[in-house]
N, C-alpha and C positions, 0 to 999 in steps of 0.2 A: 560513589560506589565504584569499585574497580571492575573493568570489563570482564575479567575471569569470573567474578561473582555474578555478573549479569548473565553471562553465558550459562552458568549453572542454573540460575533462576529460570531462564528461558527454556532450558532443556527439561527442567522438572515441571514446567507449566502444564496446564490442563490440555493443551493442544500438542499433538505430536509434531515435532519439527521434522519436516520431510524434504527430501531432495526432489526437485521438480524437473530435472533436465529431460529434454526430449518430448515434452507434452505439447500438443497443439490442439486446435479446434476450440471447443467449449470447455476445455480442461483447465487445470490450475495455471497460475502464472508460472512462467519458466524463463530462465535467462539463457537457455541453449541458443536461442535466437531472439531478437527483439520482436515485440508485437504490441498490440493494443492492451490496455488494462481496463477491464470493464466489470461492473456489477450487474447482476440480473435482478431487476426490481419487479415488484408486483404489477398487475394490470394498471395502466395509467401512468406508470413510470417507465417500464421496459428496461432494456439493457442500456446502461449509460457508461461511456468510456471517457477516461481522463484525456484532456486536450490542453495544449500549451498556447492556444490561440491568443490569449490576453498578454502574453509576454512576461517579463520580469517585474518583480515587486507588485504582483497582482495575485488575487485569489485565483486558484486553479479551478477552471470550470470543467464540466462534462458535457459531452454531446451524445446523441443517440448512436448506438451501434449501427454501422452501415453508412454513417456520414462520410462523404468524400474527404480526403486528406486528414484523417484522424492521426494524432501523434502516436509514434511508436516509442516504446520505452525499453530500457534495460533495468534490471532490479536484482536484489539479492536472491540467492537460492540456498537450499539446505540450511545449515546453521550459521552461515556467514552473515556478517553485517555489511551492508553496502547502501549506496545511494539508489534512489529511484530517479533515473536520469533519462532525458530524451536521447533516443538512439542516434546513431551516426556521429558520435562524438560532439553533439551539440552541448554547449556549456549551459545547461538548463536543468535544474533539479527540483524535486518536490521537497519543500523545507517547512518544518513546523514553525509557526510564529506564536509562541506561548503568550506573548504580550497582547496578541489580538484574539483572545478567546479561543486559542487552540485551532485557529484556521491554518490551512496548509497553503502556502504561497509558492509561486514559481519564482525561483531565484537563480542567479549565476551560481554554479557549483563552487564551493570553497572548502570542501572536505571537513566540515565541522559536524558536531553531534546532531543539530536539528535536522540534518538531511540524511541521517543514517537510520536504516530500518532493518528489522529482523523478519525473515520470511517464516511464517508459521503455517504449515500445511494442514488442512482439514480433509482427511481421507474420506470422510462420510459425504461431505458436500463436493469433494473434488475441486476445492477452491483454496485460495491462499488469503491469509490475513497478514498485514504488514504492521508489526509492532514498532513503536517509536523508541529508539535507543535513548533519546534525550529524556523522554518521560520516565523511563526506567531509572536513569541516573539522577534525575533531579526531583521527581515526585515519588519514586519508588513504586510506581504503579504500572500495570500493563494496559497501555492505551494504544488503540489501533486506528489506522487510516480508514476513514469512513466517508461515504457519499451522503450528502445532505439533500434530500428531495425538496425540502422547503426552501433551501438556499441555492440549490443548483450547482454546488461545488463540493470541495473537500474540506474535512476537518478531522480532529482527533476526538475519539470517545473511548470510554473503557471497553476493552476487549470483552465480548460476551460469548462465553463458552459454557458447555455442560459436558463434563467428561472430556472426550477427545473431539467434540464437534462444536462448531461455531453456531450461534443462534440467530444472529442478525444478518440478513441478506446484504445490508448496506456496507458490511465489512468483508464480504466474500469476493475476492478479486480473481478474475480469470481472463482468458484471452479473447473472450467474446461475451 
């Protein structure tokens, strides 16, 4: 599927694509400056933030918000497609590994589709969903970056929305 077609599909999707520049605190993810990327889980899970602690070719883990030395990230904003990359020009990206049950691994950035994401902003939750470009082009489905409480890391699952709002907390990313 051509990128222009995917862009049209993403724009016409159930979630409004929003620009998130300049947001801080517990708000949605923003690339105006780099920051942590976290989901706010229910009691017993709490806020979990993406971390690069395990290095390349490993499943990406999360650590509780407030943990010292959490990884900072840059990521796509608005309707642009981009990598979710460790900040400060570190060559480390979140990359879908479709061969490994849709797990998300930490890899050296190589500018290929498995590391490209589309930022979908949920104005109701004031959080961001990251949709996989690779899944759109290869499966024809809207699949989002999600936190797995049972596994303690990241994976891809179908984006869950109703109208213009997301339904699953494990797909709603913000800065805290």
